[in-house]
Every structure is written in structure tokens, then in C-alpha cells.
C-alpha positions in Angstrom: 86.3 72.8 5.3 88.8 74.3 7.8 88.2 77.9 6.7 84.4 77.5 7.0 84.8 76.1 10.5 87.0 79.0 11.5 84.9 81.8 10.0 81.6 80.3 11.1 82.8 80.1 14.7 84.2 83.6 14.6 81.1 85.1 13.0 78.2 83.0 14.4 75.7 85.7 13.6 76.6 85.8 9.9 77.0 82.2 8.5 75.7 83.0 5.0 75.5 81.3 1.7 78.6 83.2 0.4 80.7 81.6 3.1 79.3 78.2 2.2 79.7 78.4 -1.6 83.1 80.2 -1.6 85.1 77.0 -2.4 82.9 76.2 -5.4 83.0 79.7 -6.7 86.8 79.7 -6.3 86.9 76.4 -8.3 84.8 78.0 -11.1 87.2 81.0 -11.3 90.1 78.6 -11.8 88.5 76.0 -14.1 86.8 78.5 -16.4 90.2 79.9 -17.4 92.0 76.5 -17.6 94.6 77.6 -15.1 97.4 75.0 -14.7 99.3 76.7 -11.8 97.5 78.6 -9.0 99.5 80.7 -6.5 97.8 80.3 -3.1 98.6 80.6 0.6 98.7 77.5 2.8 95.2 78.2 4.0 93.8 77.8 0.5 95.4 74.4 -0.2 92.2 72.6 0.9 90.1 74.8 -1.5 92.4 74.0 -4.4 92.0 70.3 -3.6 88.2 70.6 -4.0 88.8 72.4 -7.3 91.0 69.5 -8.5 88.4 66.9 -7.3 85.7 68.7 -9.3 87.9 68.9 -12.5 88.9 65.2 -12.2 85.4 64.0 -11.5 83.9 66.0 -14.4 86.6 64.9 -16.8 86.1 61.2 -15.8 82.4 61.4 -16.4 82.1 63.7 -19.5 85.6 63.6 -21.1 88.6 65.8 -21.0 87.5 69.5 -20.6 89.1 71.0 -17.5 92.8 71.5 -16.8 93.5 69.9 -13.4 95.5 72.7 -11.6 98.5 72.4 -9.4 99.1 74.7 -6.4 102.0 77.0 -6.2 102.8 77.7 -2.5 105.9 79.8 -1.6 108.6 78.3 0.6 108.3 81.2 2.9 105.2 83.3 3.7 102.8 80.6 2.8 100.9 81.3 5.9 101.4 84.7 7.5 100.2 84.9 11.1 98.7 87.8 13.0 101.1 90.3 14.5 99.2 90.4 17.8 98.1 86.8 17.8 100.7 84.7 16.0 98.7 81.6 16.6 96.1 82.6 14.1 96.4 83.5 10.4 96.7 87.2 9.5 93.3 88.0 7.9 92.3 91.1 6.0 88.7 90.5 7.1 89.6 90.9 10.8 88.0 94.2 11.6 88.3 93.7 15.4 92.0 94.7 15.5 93.6 96.4 12.5 97.0 96.3 14.3 97.0 92.5 13.8 97.1 93.0 10.1 99.4 94.8 7.6 97.4 96.1 4.6 99.0 96.7 1.2 98.0 100.4 1.3 99.1 101.1 4.8 101.2 104.3 5.3 104.9 103.6 6.2 104.5 105.0 9.7 101.4 102.8 10.3 103.4 99.7 9.2 106.3 100.6 11.5 103.9 101.1 14.4 102.2 97.7 13.8 105.5 95.8 13.8 106.6 97.6 17.0 103.5 96.3 18.7 104.0 92.7 17.4 103.9 90.0 20.0 107.2 88.1 20.7 108.4 86.5 23.9 110.7 87.2 26.8 113.7 85.3 25.5 114.9 88.3 23.3 116.7 85.9 20.9 115.9 86.0 17.2 115.5 82.3 16.6 113.0 80.3 14.6 111.2 77.7 16.7 107.7 76.2 17.2 107.7 77.5 20.8 108.4 81.0 19.6 105.4 81.7 17.3 105.6 85.5 17.4 109.3 85.8 16.5 109.1 82.9 14.0 106.3 84.8 12.2 108.4 87.9 12.0 111.3 85.8 10.7 109.1 84.3 8.0 107.8 87.8 7.0 111.4 89.1 6.8 112.5 86.1 4.8 109.6 86.6 2.4 110.5 90.2 1.5 114.3 90.0 1.7 114.7 86.5 0.2 117.1 85.7 3.0 117.1 82.2 4.5 116.1 81.6 8.2 119.7 80.7 9.0 121.0 83.9 7.4 118.5 85.9 9.4 119.3 84.2 12.7 123.0 84.9 12.0 122.4 88.5 11.1 120.5 89.3 14.3 122.2 86.9 16.7 123.6 89.7 18.8 120.6 92.1 18.6 117.4 92.2 20.6 113.8 92.1 19.4 113.5 95.9 19.1 116.2 96.2 16.4 114.8 93.1 14.6 111.2 94.5 14.6 112.5 97.7 13.1 114.4 95.8 10.4 111.3 93.8 9.5 109.1 96.9 9.4 111.6 98.7 7.2 111.8 95.7 4.8 108.0 95.5 4.6 107.7 99.2 3.9 110.3 98.9 1.2 108.3 96.1 -0.4 104.9 97.7 -0.1 105.6 101.5 -0.7 105.9 101.2 -4.5 102.5 99.4 -4.5 100.9 102.2 -2.5 102.4 105.0 -4.6 101.4 103.3 -7.8 97.9 102.8 -6.4 97.6 106.5 -5.6 98.8 107.4 -9.1 96.4 105.2 -10.9 93.5 106.2 -8.6 93.7 109.7 -10.1 93.3 108.4 -13.7 89.7 107.1 -13.7 89.6 106.8 -17.5 92.7 104.5 -17.5 91.2 102.3 -14.8 87.9 102.0 -16.6 89.7 101.2 -19.9 91.8 98.4 -18.2 88.6 97.0 -16.6 86.7 97.0 -19.8 89.5 95.5 -22.0 90.4 92.7 -19.5 86.7 91.9 -18.8 86.3 91.3 -22.5 89.3 89.1 -22.7 88.2 87.2 -19.6 84.7 86.8 -20.8 85.8 85.4 -24.2 88.1 82.8 -22.4 85.4 81.8 -20.0 82.8 81.5 -22.7 84.9 79.1 -24.7 85.3 76.8 -21.7 81.6 77.1 -20.7 80.5 76.2 -24.2 82.6 73.0 -24.1 81.0 72.2 -20.7 77.5 72.7 -21.9 78.1 70.6 -25.0 79.6 67.8 -23.0 76.6 67.6 -20.6 74.0 68.0 -23.4 72.8 71.5 -23.0 71.1 72.7 -26.2 73.1 75.3 -28.2 
């Protein structure tokens, strides 16, 4: 598994069972609820393939129980790279350098600061190209939040430098994330509401999962 290799190399002192079993646990989360379409990033495609393999193999042996899920991967933003190292995926678990990552709850000024520090190149031309990983990553991010095509973005910024483009990307991301942050702050003040939502949805999820699990147990011969 690509992600296992990457994370085990990055954290050699902490190669634990959780890292090893993650793909199977992800498959269980999907299959228990008979999900037919799963939104994932490009880096999760391999994990979803394992999920599909498990579902198909089980169904072939024991009969039709699991829904074989399809992946839903966006045309843009499927693999967001780091701001300081655009050759590697942006990862929320990267504690070494928080400036490489934009978090959903970052304050607007923090987001702007991170994008200003984003790595680009010396060409100073807003153009999407494999040999321009930094600026290409920013174009992808901008495209994801504005729904503009790469061609439209290149046209929009053809006569501007990287500084103006970084500001535009930062502003667009702030506009996208600020409502989430504000809503989070509002809900965080209402503990009873949060507890109620957790309790209600946990009950719904448990009932759905139990139905699937009972079918699985019946198929493989577990006593009732």
C-alpha cells in the first residue's frame, strides 16, 4: 500500500497496528452501510480498491450481501499538495510544519500568511505545468474553490505576478472556509445540541450497521 509505505518511512519509530489495519477498517466503514458512491481523494483510490476486492470476494463466496462501491473523485483538488513542498500531498497529520497545511478552522489571517509563503518558481507566470508543481498546485486549489477551469485561471492572471495570484487564492480559500469556521464556533457553544446529534445519528448508524452485520453472520454460519 502506497500510503503505508509513505507513512512508515516518515514515522519509522511509530509503525503501529493502526497504520497497518487502516485500509480494512476503512472498508468496514464503507461496507457496513452499503455505500454505493464514496467521495475520496486520489490518495485513497488504492484503499477503495481493496474495499471493492473484499466486497466482491465475499459476495462470490457467500452470496450477494455487500454493495460494491464506486469512487467519486473530483476533477480538481483530488490530490492537494503541500504549500511548502508541492511534491508531497498536503497532510493534516504533518506536525513538522503547519505552514505546509491549510486547516478548516484556520483564522483568515493565518490562511493568507500560509499562501503568501507558498513555494512557486522563478518564472513568475501563472501557468499549469508538470515542471511548475508549486504554481500548478495553487491553480488546482483556486480552481477547486472557484469552479473556474485551468484555462480561465491562466487567462485571468496572465498579466499578473505570483504575489497577486497568491493573494487571490488565499482570499478564495478564506471565502470558502470562513463559514465553516464560524459555524463550528457557534455549534461548539451548544454542547447539548452536539450531544443530541451524536446520540441520534449513532443510533441510526448502529441500526444500519447491525442489519448488514446480521446478514454477514448468517451467510458465514454464525449462530444467532
